N, C-alpha and C positions, 0 to 999 in steps of 0.2 A: 711791508704793507703800507698803504696810504692811510692817512688819518685826517679827519676833520677836527679842527681844534677851535674852540671858542672860549673867550673870557669876557666878562662884563665889568663895568665900573662898580665900585662898592655902592650898594643900595641903588644900582642902576644909574648912578650919577654920571655926568659927562666926564670924559677923560681927555678927549681931544677938543680943545676950545678954539683953535685957530690953525691956519694952514701950516705954520711952523711946527706945531705939535704933530700933525700927521706926517710931515716931511721927516722930522727927526726920528719918529718911530719906524718909518720905512727904511731910513738909513741904518737903524739898529738891526733890522732884519738882515740887511747885507753884512753888517759887522758880525752878527751871530753866526752866519754861514761861513765866515772866514775863520772864526774861532773853532767851530765844530761843523764840519761839512753836513749840510742838510739840503735835501731836494725840496725847494719851495715851488709848489705847483700852482697855487692860487691864493689870493687873499682879498679881503675887503675891510677897510678900516671905517668904522662908523662912529658917530659922536660919543657913544657910551659903551661900545663893544667892538670886537674884531672877530673875523672868521679867517681861518687859514686851512689850506689843504697841504699836508706835508708828507714826505716819504723818507723816513730815516734810513740810514745805511745799516744800522745794527741795533739790537736791543739796548734800551737805556738811553739812546741818543735823544729821543723825543723829550723826555722829562728834563734832561740836562740842558738842552737847547732852549726850551721854553723858560726854564728857571732863570737862565742868564738873561734872556730878553726881558722878562718881567722885572727882575731885580734892577737891571740897568735903567729901564724906563722909569721905575718908581723913584730912583735916586735923582734922575734928571728932572722929573716932575716936581719933587719937593724942593730941589735947588732952584728951579726956575720960578715956581709959584710961592716960595717961602711958606710951604705947608708941611704938615706931618700927618701920620696916620695911614690908614689903608686907602689905596687908590683903586685896586682891583678887588673883586668880591672874594677872592681867595684862590683856591686851586682851580686851574683851568679844567674844562671838560673836553673830552676827546673820544672819538669812536673810530674803529677800523672800517675801511671801505673796500668792497670787492672790486677787483680790477676789471670791470666790464662797464656796461651801461649805467650801473649804480654810481660809478665814479663820475661820469658825466652829469648825472642827476645832481650830485652834490656840488660839482663845479658850477653848474647853472644856478643853483640856490645861492652859493657864495657870491658869485659875480653879479647877481641881480639885486643884491641887498639894497644898494643905494637907490636904485630905481623904485623898488617897493616902498621905500621910506620917503619918496618924493624929494630926494636930494639932488636928482639930476633928471633932465628930460629924457636922456637915453643912458643906459647902463655904462657904455664906454666913455661917457663924458665925465664920470666921477674919477678924479685924478688919483684917488687913493685906493685903487684896486688893480688886480692883475689884468683885468680886461683892458684898462687904459694902458697898462705897462706892456702889453703885447706889441704895441706899435712904437714903444720907447725902450727897447732893450739895451740901448746905449746908456740909458739912465738906470735901468733896473736889470743888471746883468745876472742877478741871482735867480731870476725866474727861469725854470727849466721845464721841458715837456714832461707830461705825465705818461702813465702806462697806456692810456687810450687817447688818440689824437682828437682834438676838437674838430667837429665836422665843418665843412665849408660854410654852412648857413648858421654858424655859431652865434653871430651877432643877432640875427633874427630870432633865434631860439631864446637867447637870454633876455631880449627885449619883449618877448611874448610872455603873457602871464603863465606861470608854471602851474600844472595841475595841482589842485588842492590836496589830493591824495598823496602826492610825492612830498609836498611841503609838510604835511602832518607826519608822514613816516620819518622824515629827517628830524623833525622836532622831538619825536619819541626817542630816536637814537641819541640826540643831544641830551635830553633830560635824564635818560637812563644809562647813557654811555654804552649803548647796545650796538654791536657790529651791524653794518648796513649792507645787505646783499640778499641773495636768494636764501631761502630757509635752510637748506642743507649746509650752505657755506656759513651762515650765521651760527648754527649750532656747533659746527666744527671749530670755528674761530673762538666762540665763547668758551668752549671747553679748553682750548689751547691756552687762552689768556686768563683762565680762571674767572670768567665773567658769566657763569651760568645763571647767577641771580638776575642778570639784566634781561634774560629772555623768559623768565618765569612770570606768570600772571600775577598782578598785584592784588592785594587784599587777603583776607583770611581764607584758608582752605575750607571748602564746604564740609559740613559734618555729614558723616555717613548716616543714611537712613536706618532706623532700627526696624 
């Protein structure tokens, strides 16, 4: 399955302070795929967090791959900035994505992040994202096609404001690590992965009327 992965700086502090930080982290993504094969479908590095869409080859690969990437980055960060302590907020968050239009909805959300944050005039101008990498695969050879091909008008879609309903649904999946897809698929995958609690309504159950 495909997964949307996100992690934030500790207390939402900046993690990437200059171009060299972004570049080194991007290189580490490539190094991680050499150590443990991983299908990297999309990414966007932001000053205090990152988004990725990944498709592991087998169970357990996702956590192993991310752990190596995070550990390697933290060591580099402390060595470079002569610091100590937590860099990231802790464990990353991830949710499974259905291999249909839901996948493209997540990719659009990921690759438009810099545009939404006013870090670039157009999404493809942000150098630290897969959208930019699509035209530079000589530099980013680890970017691979996903289960659903980006449509021809992809640039126009990413640069157009995404419907708020889609954004809110993705944020719910991020916060609860809830699978993202059609209801029937979500219920099936939640059961398969032991994530039934992510699809239950929050709050105390209502008391039965006497």
